[in-house]
MDAnalysis code that builds the backbone (N, CA, C; Angstrom):
import MDAnalysis as mda
import numpy as np

u = mda.Universe.empty(627, n_residues=209, atom_resindex=np.repeat(np.arange(209), 3), trajectory=True)
u.add_TopologyAttr("name", ["N", "CA", "C"] * 209)
u.add_TopologyAttr("resid", np.arange(1, 210))
u.add_TopologyAttr("resname", ["MET", "PRO", "ASP", "ARG", "ALA", "ALA", "ALA", "PRO", "TRP", "LEU", "TYR", "LEU", "ALA", "SER", "GLN", "SER", "PRO", "ARG", "ARG", "ARG", "GLU", "LEU", "LEU", "ALA", "GLN", "TRP", "GLY", "TRP", "ARG", "ALA", "GLU", "LEU", "LEU", "LEU", "PRO", "ASP", "THR", "GLU", "ALA", "GLU", "LEU", "HIS", "ALA", "LEU", "GLU", "ALA", "LEU", "GLU", "ALA", "VAL", "GLN", "PRO", "HIS", "GLU", "ALA", "PRO", "ALA", "ARG", "TYR", "VAL", "GLN", "ARG", "VAL", "THR", "ARG", "LEU", "LYS", "LEU", "GLN", "ALA", "ALA", "LEU", "GLN", "ARG", "LEU", "GLN", "HIS", "ARG", "CYS", "TRP", "PRO", "PRO", "GLY", "PRO", "VAL", "LEU", "CYS", "ALA", "ASP", "THR", "THR", "VAL", "ALA", "LEU", "GLY", "ARG", "GLU", "ILE", "LEU", "GLY", "LYS", "PRO", "ALA", "ASP", "ALA", "ALA", "GLU", "ALA", "ALA", "GLN", "MET", "LEU", "GLN", "ARG", "LEU", "ALA", "GLY", "GLN", "ARG", "HIS", "ARG", "VAL", "LEU", "THR", "ALA", "VAL", "ALA", "LEU", "ALA", "HIS", "GLN", "GLY", "GLN", "VAL", "TRP", "GLN", "GLY", "LEU", "SER", "ARG", "SER", "THR", "VAL", "GLU", "PHE", "ALA", "PRO", "TRP", "SER", "ALA", "ALA", "GLU", "ILE", "GLY", "ARG", "TYR", "VAL", "ALA", "SER", "GLY", "GLU", "PRO", "LEU", "GLY", "LYS", "ALA", "GLY", "ALA", "TYR", "ALA", "ILE", "GLN", "GLY", "ARG", "ALA", "SER", "GLN", "TRP", "ILE", "ARG", "ARG", "ILE", "SER", "GLY", "SER", "HIS", "SER", "GLY", "ILE", "VAL", "GLY", "LEU", "PRO", "ALA", "PHE", "GLU", "THR", "ALA", "GLN", "LEU", "LEU", "ARG", "ALA", "ALA", "GLY", "LEU", "ALA", "LEU", "PRO"])
u.atoms.positions = np.array([
    [27.482, -93.416, 161.570],
    [28.807, -93.536, 161.941],
    [29.270, -94.958, 161.402],
    [30.790, -95.057, 160.672],
    [31.028, -96.995, 160.798],
    [31.366, -97.408, 162.224],
    [31.211, -98.198, 162.492],
    [31.152, -98.709, 163.900],
    [33.338, -99.641, 163.764],
    [33.745, -98.916, 164.485],
    [35.352, -99.699, 163.606],
    [35.767, -100.855, 163.981],
    [35.027, -101.041, 165.705],
    [35.291, -103.004, 165.805],
    [34.308, -103.720, 164.333],
    [33.620, -102.668, 163.691],
    [33.171, -104.519, 162.720],
    [34.190, -104.122, 161.822],
    [35.720, -104.172, 161.292],
    [36.327, -103.968, 160.350],
    [36.211, -105.542, 159.335],
    [36.714, -104.987, 158.682],
    [36.701, -104.173, 157.649],
    [35.516, -103.210, 157.194],
    [35.730, -102.508, 157.227],
    [35.034, -101.258, 156.263],
    [35.531, -99.877, 155.530],
    [34.400, -99.890, 154.621],
    [34.742, -98.156, 153.804],
    [33.742, -97.874, 153.819],
    [34.266, -96.234, 152.995],
    [33.313, -95.423, 152.158],
    [32.705, -95.880, 151.508],
    [31.581, -95.743, 150.363],
    [31.337, -96.565, 149.220],
    [30.935, -95.290, 148.598],
    [31.552, -93.950, 148.226],
    [30.509, -92.493, 147.107],
    [29.828, -93.461, 146.852],
    [28.920, -94.220, 146.076],
    [28.102, -94.172, 144.839],
    [26.564, -95.170, 145.310],
    [25.855, -94.848, 144.793],
    [24.115, -94.804, 144.893],
    [23.773, -96.432, 143.921],
    [24.591, -96.833, 143.384],
    [24.328, -98.173, 143.451],
    [24.018, -99.220, 143.849],
    [23.181, -99.641, 144.024],
    [23.343, -101.015, 145.554],
    [23.969, -102.115, 144.362],
    [24.179, -101.997, 143.447],
    [24.788, -103.326, 142.821],
    [25.939, -103.072, 143.686],
    [26.523, -102.196, 143.787],
    [28.385, -102.061, 143.761],
    [28.126, -102.434, 145.351],
    [27.052, -102.577, 146.231],
    [26.752, -102.000, 147.946],
    [27.296, -104.194, 148.382],
    [25.943, -104.481, 147.246],
    [25.785, -105.921, 147.152],
    [27.075, -106.496, 146.911],
    [27.697, -105.903, 145.982],
    [29.522, -106.421, 144.972],
    [30.187, -106.369, 146.673],
    [29.830, -105.973, 147.704],
    [31.616, -105.239, 148.562],
    [31.065, -106.318, 149.263],
    [29.618, -106.416, 149.823],
    [29.658, -107.226, 151.076],
    [29.431, -108.766, 150.099],
    [29.244, -109.137, 149.169],
    [29.688, -110.390, 149.028],
    [31.128, -110.613, 149.176],
    [32.015, -110.124, 149.186],
    [33.566, -110.029, 149.212],
    [33.590, -109.753, 150.956],
    [32.579, -109.386, 151.634],
    [33.176, -109.279, 152.893],
    [32.719, -107.819, 153.440],
    [33.372, -107.266, 152.649],
    [33.313, -105.499, 153.107],
    [32.229, -104.554, 153.659],
    [31.841, -104.224, 153.684],
    [31.242, -103.063, 154.694],
    [30.806, -101.719, 154.074],
    [30.269, -101.534, 153.684],
    [30.574, -100.138, 152.963],
    [29.769, -99.097, 154.004],
    [29.820, -97.870, 154.004],
    [28.883, -96.477, 154.585],
    [28.841, -95.863, 153.849],
    [27.628, -95.828, 152.754],
    [27.652, -94.660, 151.810],
    [27.830, -93.108, 152.622],
    [28.617, -92.701, 151.499],
    [28.875, -91.312, 151.215],
    [28.007, -90.436, 150.100],
    [27.191, -90.480, 150.130],
    [26.242, -89.750, 148.655],
    [25.340, -88.213, 149.718],
    [25.143, -88.000, 148.420],
    [25.305, -85.984, 148.581],
    [24.035, -86.064, 149.236],
    [23.850, -85.257, 150.160],
    [22.312, -85.056, 151.054],
    [21.940, -84.251, 150.540],
    [21.950, -83.310, 149.912],
    [20.789, -81.894, 148.950],
    [20.820, -82.099, 147.696],
    [19.786, -81.669, 147.267],
    [19.781, -81.303, 145.746],
    [20.769, -80.587, 144.542],
    [21.041, -79.378, 145.547],
    [22.364, -78.944, 144.923],
    [24.109, -79.948, 144.714],
    [23.697, -80.634, 146.025],
    [24.775, -81.794, 145.727],
    [25.050, -82.419, 144.569],
    [23.493, -83.276, 144.802],
    [22.609, -84.092, 143.519],
    [23.802, -84.010, 142.219],
    [23.151, -82.348, 141.915],
    [23.331, -82.037, 140.551],
    [24.998, -81.563, 139.758],
    [25.043, -81.629, 140.901],
    [26.803, -81.495, 141.301],
    [27.474, -82.421, 140.327],
    [27.045, -83.153, 141.003],
    [27.646, -84.818, 140.520],
    [26.856, -85.346, 139.259],
    [26.398, -84.916, 139.497],
    [25.136, -85.220, 137.925],
    [26.065, -84.144, 136.624],
    [26.567, -83.049, 136.730],
    [27.230, -81.578, 135.998],
    [28.034, -82.643, 135.671],
    [29.107, -83.572, 136.701],
    [30.117, -84.372, 136.409],
    [30.417, -85.547, 135.737],
    [29.737, -85.670, 135.334],
    [29.613, -86.568, 133.810],
    [28.422, -85.760, 132.470],
    [29.647, -84.702, 131.965],
    [29.247, -84.412, 131.160],
    [30.628, -85.242, 129.762],
    [29.926, -85.545, 129.108],
    [31.135, -85.299, 127.770],
    [32.284, -84.499, 127.360],
    [33.469, -84.319, 127.260],
    [33.789, -83.427, 126.683],
    [33.760, -83.433, 125.141],
    [34.481, -82.148, 125.143],
    [34.354, -82.709, 122.655],
    [35.802, -83.960, 122.879],
    [34.860, -84.996, 121.565],
    [36.170, -85.940, 121.516],
    [36.196, -86.853, 121.944],
    [36.518, -86.906, 123.919],
    [36.573, -86.656, 123.923],
    [36.804, -89.157, 123.638],
    [37.625, -90.186, 124.394],
    [36.845, -91.425, 123.965],
    [37.280, -91.718, 125.498],
    [36.129, -92.709, 125.562],
    [35.618, -93.712, 126.417],
    [36.296, -93.901, 127.588],
    [37.756, -94.822, 127.612],
    [38.041, -94.984, 128.566],
    [39.182, -93.221, 129.199],
    [38.717, -92.338, 128.491],
    [39.431, -90.827, 129.300],
    [38.060, -90.805, 129.910],
    [37.712, -90.258, 129.239],
    [36.531, -89.886, 129.996],
    [35.498, -90.921, 131.563],
    [35.602, -92.047, 131.228],
    [35.509, -93.135, 132.781],
    [36.343, -92.759, 133.813],
    [37.166, -92.419, 133.124],
    [38.703, -92.451, 134.450],
    [38.513, -90.800, 134.728],
    [38.344, -90.379, 133.642],
    [38.120, -88.673, 134.670],
    [37.218, -88.326, 134.796],
    [35.752, -88.765, 135.113],
    [34.965, -88.746, 135.584],
    [34.828, -89.503, 137.124],
    [35.679, -90.478, 137.197],
    [36.119, -91.622, 138.546],
    [36.526, -90.078, 139.363],
    [37.526, -89.632, 139.145],
    [38.629, -88.988, 139.044],
    [37.415, -87.923, 140.284],
    [37.042, -87.008, 139.324],
    [36.255, -85.843, 140.101],
    [35.489, -86.585, 141.086],
    [35.039, -87.800, 140.790],
    [33.623, -88.058, 141.843],
    [34.687, -88.538, 143.152],
    [35.444, -88.672, 142.931],
    [35.967, -89.222, 144.476],
    [36.720, -88.102, 144.996],
    [37.058, -87.280, 144.495],
    [37.401, -85.764, 145.140],
    [36.403, -84.840, 145.465],
    [35.394, -85.221, 145.093],
    [33.383, -84.901, 145.490],
    [33.612, -85.768, 147.286],
    [33.569, -86.480, 147.216],
    [33.685, -87.127, 148.092],
    [34.440, -87.243, 148.685],
    [35.455, -86.936, 149.101],
    [36.464, -86.970, 149.551],
    [36.100, -85.232, 150.845],
    [35.760, -84.056, 149.423],
    [35.358, -83.048, 149.789],
    [33.525, -83.594, 150.632],
    [33.463, -84.315, 150.665],
    [32.110, -83.812, 151.513],
    [32.602, -84.568, 152.976],
    [32.977, -86.002, 153.032],
    [33.595, -86.841, 154.765],
    [34.224, -85.405, 155.216],
    [34.195, -84.606, 154.040],
    [35.524, -83.447, 155.194],
    [34.950, -82.199, 156.195],
    [33.531, -81.902, 155.148],
    [33.320, -81.025, 155.684],
    [31.533, -81.434, 156.265],
    [31.867, -83.555, 156.275],
    [30.622, -84.095, 157.656],
    [31.668, -83.890, 159.118],
    [32.965, -84.370, 159.139],
    [33.747, -84.242, 159.996],
    [33.734, -85.552, 160.129],
    [33.488, -86.745, 159.620],
    [33.615, -87.992, 159.804],
    [34.617, -88.815, 159.971],
    [34.407, -89.343, 160.904],
    [35.753, -90.564, 161.075],
    [36.775, -90.965, 159.387],
    [37.847, -90.832, 159.888],
    [39.011, -91.065, 158.421],
    [38.473, -92.379, 157.746],
    [38.926, -92.587, 156.550],
    [38.249, -93.833, 156.722],
    [38.791, -94.081, 155.002],
    [38.576, -95.500, 154.571],
    [38.606, -95.791, 153.153],
    [37.789, -95.147, 152.552],
    [37.988, -94.378, 151.257],
    [37.146, -94.348, 149.749],
    [37.127, -94.651, 148.280],
    [35.606, -95.336, 148.453],
    [35.724, -95.863, 146.746],
    [34.889, -95.150, 145.892],
    [35.262, -95.177, 145.537],
    [34.348, -94.523, 143.790],
    [34.513, -95.370, 143.023],
    [33.010, -95.581, 142.175],
    [33.027, -96.457, 140.731],
    [32.657, -95.373, 139.624],
    [32.679, -96.092, 138.758],
    [31.939, -95.332, 137.202],
    [31.996, -96.249, 136.132],
    [30.860, -96.132, 136.029],
    [31.035, -97.385, 134.250],
    [30.594, -96.442, 133.219],
    [31.291, -97.422, 132.022],
    [30.793, -95.982, 130.761],
    [29.956, -97.262, 130.212],
    [28.656, -97.320, 128.480],
    [29.257, -98.363, 127.868],
    [29.449, -97.603, 126.225],
    [29.998, -98.241, 125.683],
    [31.587, -97.429, 124.158],
    [30.107, -97.904, 123.288],
    [29.549, -97.424, 121.894],
    [29.634, -97.931, 120.875],
    [30.710, -97.321, 119.869],
    [31.591, -98.593, 120.027],
    [32.798, -97.823, 119.169],
    [33.472, -96.456, 120.095],
    [33.804, -95.546, 120.016],
    [33.906, -94.304, 120.710],
    [33.130, -93.266, 120.458],
    [31.423, -93.748, 120.532],
    [30.734, -93.241, 121.169],
    [29.802, -93.906, 122.646],
    [29.762, -92.674, 123.634],
    [29.566, -92.705, 124.497],
    [28.215, -92.825, 125.426],
    [27.307, -93.937, 125.565],
    [25.837, -94.141, 125.966],
    [25.712, -93.877, 126.878],
    [25.170, -92.870, 127.811],
    [25.663, -92.837, 129.340],
    [24.366, -93.270, 129.439],
    [23.191, -92.753, 131.286],
    [22.356, -93.278, 131.610],
    [20.852, -92.179, 130.326],
    [19.812, -93.016, 130.223],
    [19.094, -92.452, 129.040],
    [17.607, -91.954, 129.351],
    [17.894, -90.093, 129.247],
    [16.659, -89.403, 130.071],
    [15.957, -90.224, 129.636],
    [15.196, -91.207, 128.886],
    [13.909, -91.187, 129.505],
    [13.522, -92.780, 128.604],
    [12.891, -92.946, 128.458],
    [11.992, -94.425, 127.614],
    [12.327, -94.239, 125.925],
    [12.279, -92.934, 125.338],
    [12.414, -93.073, 124.000],
    [13.452, -92.869, 123.720],
    [14.391, -92.693, 125.352],
    [16.283, -92.765, 124.769],
    [16.151, -93.840, 124.663],
    [16.191, -94.404, 125.815],
    [16.232, -96.202, 126.047],
    [16.566, -97.025, 125.095],
    [15.556, -96.525, 124.849],
    [14.492, -97.484, 123.201],
    [15.379, -97.857, 122.252],
    [15.532, -95.913, 121.966],
    [16.204, -95.455, 120.979],
    [17.991, -96.658, 121.479],
    [18.668, -96.898, 122.723],
    [20.052, -97.049, 122.662],
    [20.165, -98.402, 122.564],
    [18.568, -99.086, 122.726],
    [19.149, -100.438, 122.509],
    [18.928, -101.455, 121.609],
    [17.883, -100.277, 120.257],
    [17.718, -100.559, 118.928],
    [19.450, -100.125, 118.303],
    [19.909, -99.697, 118.733],
    [21.507, -99.740, 118.534],
    [22.411, -100.153, 118.694],
    [21.946, -101.012, 120.051],
    [23.202, -102.402, 121.100],
    [22.537, -103.672, 120.169],
    [21.295, -103.862, 119.502],
    [20.773, -104.901, 119.943],
    [21.648, -105.324, 118.386],
    [22.044, -106.662, 118.872],
    [23.126, -107.143, 117.306],
    [24.705, -107.247, 117.171],
    [25.031, -105.919, 117.930],
    [25.898, -105.505, 117.910],
    [26.871, -106.199, 119.093],
    [27.999, -105.856, 118.767],
    [29.185, -106.358, 119.677],
    [29.571, -104.524, 120.922],
    [29.983, -104.158, 121.926],
    [30.124, -102.590, 122.248],
    [30.623, -103.239, 123.765],
    [31.759, -102.193, 124.283],
    [32.364, -102.269, 125.274],
    [31.441, -101.718, 126.496],
    [31.808, -102.190, 127.483],
    [31.882, -101.657, 128.696],
    [33.368, -101.358, 129.778],
    [32.832, -100.198, 129.733],
    [34.585, -99.997, 130.229],
    [33.997, -99.357, 131.624],
    [34.618, -99.168, 133.088],
    [34.209, -99.527, 134.631],
    [35.749, -99.138, 135.290],
    [35.549, -97.964, 135.326],
    [36.556, -97.284, 136.625],
    [36.977, -97.568, 138.062],
    [37.565, -97.290, 138.656],
    [37.620, -97.826, 140.163],
    [38.569, -96.629, 140.365],
    [38.434, -96.011, 141.287],
    [39.408, -95.154, 142.689],
    [38.752, -95.839, 143.783],
    [40.231, -95.178, 143.898],
    [40.589, -95.640, 146.219],
    [40.762, -94.480, 146.887],
    [40.801, -94.192, 147.679],
    [41.736, -92.707, 148.273],
    [41.494, -93.211, 149.668],
    [43.104, -93.411, 150.126],
    [43.034, -93.373, 151.729],
    [44.208, -93.307, 151.942],
    [44.619, -92.273, 153.500],
    [45.634, -91.498, 154.020],
    [46.126, -90.621, 152.885],
    [45.861, -90.427, 152.188],
    [46.870, -89.413, 151.125],
    [47.093, -89.900, 150.162],
    [46.548, -91.365, 149.999],
    [47.075, -91.407, 148.500],
    [45.470, -92.097, 147.391],
    [45.411, -92.647, 146.376],
    [44.632, -91.933, 145.263],
    [45.654, -93.179, 143.977],
    [44.427, -94.592, 144.880],
    [44.752, -95.480, 143.725],
    [44.243, -95.461, 142.209],
    [44.069, -95.854, 141.167],
    [42.779, -95.978, 140.491],
    [43.020, -97.093, 139.072],
    [42.233, -98.621, 138.738],
    [41.700, -99.131, 137.494],
    [41.208, -98.899, 136.939],
    [41.065, -99.695, 135.968],
    [40.520, -99.555, 134.894],
    [40.064, -101.485, 134.704],
    [38.214, -101.461, 134.377],
    [37.851, -102.838, 133.712],
    [37.514, -102.420, 132.451],
    [37.905, -102.893, 131.630],
    [37.395, -103.249, 129.942],
    [36.920, -104.671, 130.124],
    [35.395, -104.489, 128.821],
    [34.434, -105.830, 129.065],
    [34.162, -105.760, 127.450],
    [33.967, -106.750, 126.799],
    [33.071, -106.662, 125.699],
    [31.764, -106.761, 125.687],
    [30.405, -106.788, 125.460],
    [28.822, -107.336, 125.337],
    [28.820, -107.383, 123.978],
    [27.796, -108.688, 123.092],
    [27.742, -108.818, 122.597],
    [25.918, -109.293, 122.168],
    [25.194, -108.505, 122.431],
    [23.355, -108.498, 122.292],
    [23.135, -109.716, 120.989],
    [22.353, -109.914, 121.289],
    [21.617, -111.079, 120.482],
    [20.549, -109.764, 119.671],
    [20.731, -110.311, 118.447],
    [19.196, -109.192, 117.567],
    [17.760, -108.987, 118.467],
    [17.242, -107.915, 119.120],
    [15.966, -107.904, 119.744],
    [15.274, -107.124, 118.833],
    [13.789, -107.863, 118.938],
    [12.225, -106.667, 118.203],
    [12.116, -105.956, 118.927],
    [10.975, -104.831, 118.152],
    [10.539, -104.240, 118.529],
    [9.969, -103.952, 119.794],
    [8.791, -104.824, 119.597],
    [8.197, -105.477, 121.039],
    [9.064, -105.669, 121.613],
    [9.712, -106.847, 121.194],
    [11.405, -106.989, 123.261],
    [11.748, -105.948, 123.616],
    [11.960, -105.216, 122.730],
    [12.910, -103.709, 123.418],
    [11.503, -102.868, 123.753],
    [10.385, -102.590, 123.228],
    [9.238, -102.099, 123.938],
    [9.087, -102.677, 125.596],
    [9.120, -104.100, 125.959],
    [8.018, -104.680, 126.939],
    [9.323, -103.874, 127.921],
    [11.104, -104.463, 127.219],
    [12.009, -103.695, 128.538],
    [11.863, -102.490, 128.968],
    [12.188, -101.988, 128.366],
    [11.926, -100.652, 128.847],
    [10.813, -100.443, 129.139],
    [9.383, -100.777, 129.153],
    [8.573, -100.368, 130.463],
    [8.328, -101.066, 131.272],
    [9.331, -102.352, 131.900],
    [9.921, -102.955, 132.152],
    [10.418, -101.592, 133.922],
    [10.864, -100.767, 132.988],
    [11.854, -99.896, 134.032],
    [13.160, -99.589, 134.120],
    [13.582, -100.983, 133.719],
    [15.257, -101.412, 133.861],
    [15.878, -100.942, 133.521],
    [15.963, -99.927, 132.667],
    [16.849, -98.985, 131.465],
    [17.682, -98.207, 132.395],
    [16.313, -97.280, 132.640],
    [16.696, -96.151, 133.217],
    [17.415, -96.030, 133.942],
    [18.227, -94.962, 134.119],
    [19.370, -95.289, 135.163],
    [20.266, -95.535, 134.645],
    [20.460, -96.955, 134.434],
    [21.625, -97.824, 133.919],
    [22.594, -96.705, 132.773],
    [23.907, -96.720, 132.623],
    [25.154, -96.546, 131.360],
    [24.306, -97.511, 129.783],
    [24.192, -97.269, 128.907],
    [23.728, -97.600, 128.024],
    [22.226, -98.858, 127.643],
    [21.239, -97.940, 128.743],
    [19.987, -98.361, 129.351],
    [20.002, -99.514, 129.195],
    [21.356, -100.626, 129.807],
    [20.155, -101.950, 130.278],
    [21.217, -102.965, 131.804],
    [20.679, -103.572, 132.573],
    [21.752, -103.674, 133.278],
    [21.357, -105.271, 133.058],
    [23.373, -105.586, 133.152],
    [24.002, -107.022, 133.197],
    [22.784, -107.698, 133.698],
    [22.978, -108.173, 134.595],
    [22.690, -109.153, 135.716],
    [21.088, -108.918, 136.399],
    [19.877, -108.472, 134.912],
    [18.597, -108.480, 135.444],
    [17.601, -108.417, 133.970],
    [16.624, -108.411, 133.601],
    [16.252, -109.186, 131.905],
    [17.150, -108.815, 130.667],
    [17.730, -108.375, 130.794],
    [18.519, -107.807, 130.109],
    [19.512, -109.197, 129.456],
    [19.615, -109.222, 130.206],
    [20.749, -110.986, 130.596],
    [20.210, -111.864, 129.723],
    [18.209, -111.773, 128.929],
    [18.407, -112.468, 128.122],
    [18.950, -112.534, 127.490],
    [19.240, -111.938, 126.104],
    [19.905, -111.113, 125.153],
    [21.345, -110.975, 125.065],
    [21.961, -111.547, 125.994],
    [23.242, -111.417, 126.169],
    [24.224, -112.365, 125.532],
    [24.552, -112.268, 124.774],
    [24.770, -113.952, 123.625],
    [26.098, -114.466, 124.147],
    [27.141, -113.024, 124.585],
    [28.525, -113.960, 125.303],
    [28.761, -112.684, 125.269],
    [29.673, -112.465, 126.754],
    [30.760, -111.716, 127.353],
    [32.343, -112.183, 127.193],
    [33.480, -110.909, 127.152],
    [34.217, -111.546, 127.626],
    [34.764, -110.124, 128.082],
    [35.528, -110.854, 129.567],
    [36.014, -109.738, 130.721],
    [35.826, -110.189, 131.107],
    [34.920, -109.030, 132.682],
    [34.418, -108.730, 133.646],
    [33.229, -109.086, 134.196],
    [32.753, -110.322, 134.709],
    [30.923, -110.057, 135.022],
    [30.605, -108.413, 136.161],
    [31.528, -108.998, 137.144],
    [31.660, -108.206, 137.507],
    [31.831, -106.720, 137.903],
    [33.210, -105.450, 136.858],
    [32.788, -105.046, 136.148],
    [31.697, -104.190, 134.806],
    [31.071, -104.969, 134.272],
    [29.385, -105.087, 133.608],
    [29.082, -104.505, 134.794],
    [28.748, -105.182, 135.814],
    [27.865, -105.348, 136.581],
    [27.744, -103.657, 137.304],
    [28.978, -103.401, 137.526],
    [29.542, -101.935, 138.027],
    [30.542, -101.719, 139.009],
    [31.075, -102.621, 139.825],
    [32.356, -102.991, 140.399],
    [32.527, -104.231, 140.163],
    [34.086, -103.681, 139.676],
    [35.601, -105.092, 139.037],
    [36.085, -105.328, 140.500],
    [35.868, -107.146, 140.708],
    [36.558, -107.893, 141.864],
    [37.931, -107.443, 141.662],
    [38.780, -107.518, 140.368],
    [39.794, -108.324, 140.036],
    [40.599, -107.077, 140.601],
    [40.152, -105.624, 139.612],
    [40.963, -104.117, 139.642],
    [40.532, -103.857, 141.385],
    [39.353, -103.910, 141.756],
    [38.767, -103.467, 143.630],
    [39.749, -103.952, 144.607],
    [40.507, -105.287, 144.186],
    [40.905, -105.948, 145.213],
    [42.565, -105.909, 144.851],
    [42.904, -105.468, 143.838],
    [44.335, -104.648, 144.000],
    [44.306, -104.158, 144.480],
    [43.217, -102.321, 144.755],
    [43.836, -101.143, 145.005],
    [43.957, -101.674, 145.945],
    [42.524, -102.454, 147.090],
    [42.856, -102.140, 147.817],
    [43.994, -103.252, 149.194],
    [44.797, -103.671, 148.356],
    [46.088, -104.770, 148.333],
    [46.808, -103.522, 148.489],
    [47.121, -102.355, 147.408],
    [47.978, -101.719, 146.927],
    [47.777, -100.542, 148.091],
    [46.371, -100.818, 148.763],
    [47.067, -99.458, 149.423],
    [47.148, -100.058, 150.815],
    [47.365, -101.131, 151.291],
    [47.590, -102.392, 152.713],
    [46.211, -102.488, 153.615],
    [44.914, -102.814, 152.489],
    [43.746, -102.544, 153.566],
    [43.841, -104.106, 153.383],
    [43.872, -104.465, 154.199],
    [43.544, -106.095, 154.731],
    [42.330, -106.569, 154.366],
    [42.692, -108.177, 153.169],
    [41.188, -108.908, 153.094],
    [40.313, -109.518, 153.304],
    [38.833, -109.445, 153.451],
    [38.431, -110.009, 154.091],
    [38.964, -112.215, 153.662],
])
């Protein structure tokens, strides 16, 4: 349970350690609000299914709203103290095609082969619920990869880093060696855009550290 004397704090409905680390860098203490049963986890993963002809920006915003709603229900069911709840979701888009988290190493290699030498978009949606209101934001960035050889992709996939990552890579990890340039928000590409998140917190009247 959060210690109200140790403000500022918020609930973070995300399994990403990077998001929690970013909040800590900005001076926020995050109390994780995560599924605690297999059924809850599977239900959460099911929310990430892409609808037919769904545009990437619309997709990531819709999924983030649904995850926030699920987190609020989780908070209510657990009877934890009320507090702000923050949720975020990131997707990679190659044109209008959404590249989610690879199911296995083979799919990760296929994604990286398609991204190699190309530009793609990284979209991160953020949603904050506080005292019955909800605020939302969207970060849009562009990433350009240099060409990768098949051997380089194979070694990167073998490291295990691509698994569980949208687009099969983590910009803060080994993949950064092949990133030629980015345009937009580095923290947004990592998974939690600093500017948009700060805007939501200010709009909710929450004191910034």
